[in-house]
Wavefront OBJ file of the C-alpha trace (Angstrom):
o trace
v 0.000 0.000 0.000
v 1.074 3.581 -0.579
v 2.263 5.845 2.234
v -0.756 8.030 1.433
v -3.107 5.168 2.300
v -1.319 4.486 5.593
v -1.379 8.178 6.495
v -5.099 8.453 5.741
v -5.807 5.348 7.843
v -3.805 6.915 10.694
v -5.712 10.180 10.361
v -9.148 8.512 10.333
v -8.297 5.932 12.991
v -6.370 8.158 15.424
v -6.498 11.899 14.703
v -10.181 12.058 13.725
v -11.585 10.440 16.919
v -9.081 12.345 19.110
v -10.477 15.599 17.741
v -13.944 14.618 18.979
v -12.614 13.520 22.380
v -10.937 16.893 22.918
v -13.825 19.039 21.668
v -17.034 17.203 22.636
v -17.570 19.049 25.943
v -17.405 22.396 24.201
v -19.734 21.114 21.464
v -22.280 19.753 23.940
v -22.235 23.008 25.918
v -22.933 25.052 22.775
v -25.697 22.676 21.662
v -27.446 22.896 25.034
v -27.069 26.662 25.534
v -27.311 28.076 22.013
v -30.270 27.010 19.865
v -28.627 28.523 16.782
v -25.592 26.256 17.119
v -27.462 23.106 16.059
v -27.669 24.309 12.465
v -24.023 25.387 12.541
v -22.985 21.947 13.786
v -25.096 20.180 11.138
v -23.383 22.138 8.357
v -19.891 21.687 9.815
v -20.419 17.947 10.203
v -21.714 17.577 6.635
v -18.651 19.439 5.339
v -16.305 17.230 7.371
v -18.038 14.040 6.190
v -17.700 14.934 2.522
v -14.137 16.198 2.904
v -13.029 12.848 4.361
v -15.088 10.901 1.819
v -13.487 12.749 -1.094
v -10.061 12.035 0.429
v -10.873 8.328 0.754
v -12.181 8.083 -2.802
v -9.221 10.075 -4.103
v -6.680 7.857 -2.336
v -8.428 4.756 -3.711
v -7.315 5.758 -7.198
v -3.643 5.511 -6.241
v -1.730 2.311 -6.888
v -1.876 -0.471 -4.281
v -4.556 1.266 -2.239
v -7.830 0.007 -0.737
v -10.191 -1.082 -3.488
v -13.529 0.569 -2.753
v -16.185 -1.871 -3.873
v -19.369 0.046 -4.707
v -20.839 -2.752 -6.807
v -24.131 -3.895 -5.184
v -23.694 -7.666 -4.993
v -26.755 -9.730 -4.037
v -26.083 -13.100 -2.438
v -28.795 -15.020 -0.514
v -27.896 -13.307 2.758
v -27.982 -9.930 1.016
v -31.418 -10.586 -0.441
v -32.811 -11.628 2.941
v -31.284 -8.587 4.631
v -32.652 -6.318 1.891
v -36.160 -7.541 2.666
v -35.630 -7.167 6.428
v -34.260 -3.645 6.016
v -37.262 -2.703 3.869
v -39.648 -4.062 6.515
v -37.700 -2.198 9.213
v -37.986 1.094 7.307
v -41.732 0.593 6.795
v -42.186 -0.106 10.515
v -40.139 2.989 11.338
v -42.388 5.142 9.178
v -45.516 3.627 10.728
v -44.285 4.261 14.279
v -43.012 7.814 13.727
v -46.369 9.494 14.381
v -46.543 11.665 17.491
v -50.230 12.465 17.958
v -50.799 12.175 21.705
v -49.028 13.446 24.812
v -48.522 9.843 25.920
v -46.772 9.001 22.657
v -44.671 12.168 22.919
v -43.506 11.145 26.401
v -42.681 7.614 25.219
v -40.697 8.916 22.259
v -38.873 11.436 24.416
v -37.715 8.691 26.775
v -36.182 6.874 23.814
v -34.394 9.904 22.381
v -33.776 11.913 25.565
v -29.966 11.641 25.335
v -29.979 13.084 21.791
v -33.008 15.372 22.053
v -30.989 18.591 22.343
v -29.202 17.713 19.083
v -32.340 16.921 17.077
v -34.078 19.491 14.798
v -36.578 21.957 16.259
v -37.385 24.109 13.196
v -38.261 23.331 9.574
v -34.887 24.637 8.406
v -33.064 22.460 10.945
v -35.221 19.501 9.915
v -34.212 19.910 6.259
v -30.534 20.188 7.132
v -30.757 17.251 9.544
v -32.085 15.076 6.714
v -29.167 16.198 4.538
v -26.881 15.357 7.465
v -28.513 11.929 7.876
v -28.091 11.013 4.212
v -24.524 12.317 4.262
v -23.776 10.306 7.399
v -25.203 7.138 5.888
v -23.201 7.486 2.693
v -19.986 9.089 3.930
v -19.507 7.232 7.213
v -20.064 3.867 5.564
v -17.394 4.713 2.984
v -15.015 6.123 5.594
v -15.447 3.406 8.213
v -16.695 0.297 6.440
v -15.237 0.528 2.941
v -11.938 2.109 3.971
v -10.979 1.750 7.646
v -12.547 -1.680 8.201
v -11.029 -3.004 4.972
v -7.642 -1.499 5.893
v -7.636 -3.054 9.384
v -8.939 -6.367 8.047
v -5.983 -6.520 5.671
v -3.452 -5.747 8.413
v -4.963 -7.366 11.525
v -7.366 -10.096 12.624
v -11.034 -9.824 11.625
v -12.160 -9.419 15.264
v -9.667 -6.602 15.811
v -10.902 -4.935 12.612
v -14.517 -5.157 13.798
v -13.784 -3.788 17.279
v -11.346 -1.007 16.356
v -13.388 0.267 13.409
v -16.511 0.632 15.474
v -14.733 1.965 18.533
v -13.502 4.826 16.347
v -16.983 5.133 14.810
v -18.544 5.330 18.280
v -16.088 7.941 19.581
v -16.872 10.246 16.656
v -20.497 10.326 17.871
v -19.628 11.630 21.329
v -20.385 15.215 20.296
v -24.145 14.785 20.419
v -24.093 12.775 23.654
v -21.672 10.659 25.720
v -24.444 8.106 26.153
v -24.599 7.837 22.362
v -21.234 6.041 22.247
v -22.538 2.620 23.306
v -25.447 2.681 20.867
v -23.183 3.898 18.068
v -20.682 1.100 18.776
v -23.281 -1.668 18.470
v -24.925 -0.052 15.453
v -21.472 0.153 13.872
v -20.955 -3.559 14.522
v -24.274 -4.220 12.781
v -23.302 -2.114 9.753
v -19.903 -3.824 9.583
v -21.477 -7.282 9.811
v -23.934 -6.453 7.037
v -21.103 -5.279 4.789
v -18.838 -8.213 5.684
v -21.429 -10.927 5.053
v -23.092 -9.382 1.986
v -20.211 -7.468 0.375
v -22.844 -4.841 -0.420
v -22.093 -1.457 1.122
v -25.410 -0.037 -0.096
v -27.381 -2.071 2.434
v -25.391 -0.488 5.264
v -25.745 2.959 3.694
v -29.534 2.652 3.370
v -30.030 1.269 6.886
v -27.684 3.844 8.417
v -29.439 6.747 6.668
v -32.905 5.407 7.538
v -32.096 5.152 11.248
v -30.682 8.682 11.368
v -33.581 10.168 9.375
v -36.107 8.450 11.629
v -34.604 9.778 14.854
v -34.659 13.262 13.299
v -38.336 12.854 12.413
v -39.156 11.674 15.939
v -37.273 14.562 17.507
v -38.870 17.166 15.258
v -42.403 15.790 15.624
v -42.059 15.477 19.391
v -40.882 19.080 19.697
v -43.545 20.538 17.380
v -46.314 18.507 19.046
v -45.262 19.564 22.542
v -44.960 23.220 21.455
v -48.354 23.198 19.718
v -50.076 21.597 22.688
v -48.038 23.554 25.259
v -46.694 20.421 26.881
v -43.713 20.436 29.226
v -41.699 17.343 28.337
l 1 2 3 4 5 6 7 8 9 10 11 12 13 14 15 16 17 18 19 20 21 22 23 24 25 26 27 28 29 30 31 32 33 34 35 36 37 38 39 40 41 42 43 44 45 46 47 48 49 50 51 52 53 54 55 56 57 58 59 60 61 62 63 64 65 66 67 68 69 70 71 72 73 74 75 76 77 78 79 80 81 82 83 84 85 86 87 88 89 90 91 92 93 94 95 96 97 98 99 100 101 102 103 104 105 106 107 108 109 110 111 112 113 114 115 116 117 118 119 120 121 122 123 124 125 126 127 128 129 130 131 132 133 134 135 136 137 138 139 140 141 142 143 144 145 146 147 148 149 150 151 152 153 154 155 156 157 158 159 160 161 162 163 164 165 166 167 168 169 170 171 172 173 174 175 176 177 178 179 180 181 182 183 184 185 186 187 188 189 190 191 192 193 194 195 196 197 198 199 200 201 202 203 204 205 206 207 208 209 210 211 212 213 214 215 216 217 218 219 220 221 222 223 224 225 226 227 228 229 230 231 232
């Protein structure tokens, strides 16, 4: 592999998560005290995602680098997972309605740790959806196609699974410290889907769907509580 590939792997695997570890307290403080900062953070995160993704794709064109496989292969496991993911998305859509105070309270309990980060206005909601799609596409390329493949080539498969998703989890500390555990296990799921199906698009779609859904729940819960003057 080229020195450029090794340097990029070092940056994504070490420097990138360290940045979040050193800045997350400041980020959380701004998110909780300044309502205008949410939109700023959304835009900054989108820019960072695409910057790293362009770097990864650019490095892949160099000789002896990681081969980014975008071809959507469909083996039996992939077909089954495609159906399950579709069912999951349909169920998400069906359960995203917030029409009663009881439902709003139930939803809030599920998303309480991330509630301050979720969209509260229409403009934030639009940008959060852009962020969600960007996260699904970019993070799967950065972590699954590149970092996981890099570690898998240089270490044991278990080490590749754990380290990739430990880094993935740490980069989600900005929205909430409690979010790290959930992000780690979700990352393991995305990695397993990619590893067993060799189809990165399944991970991208599922990742984006989960992020979009939590944004919808947060936005609907906030607007419902504001409209009905509920204190949640």
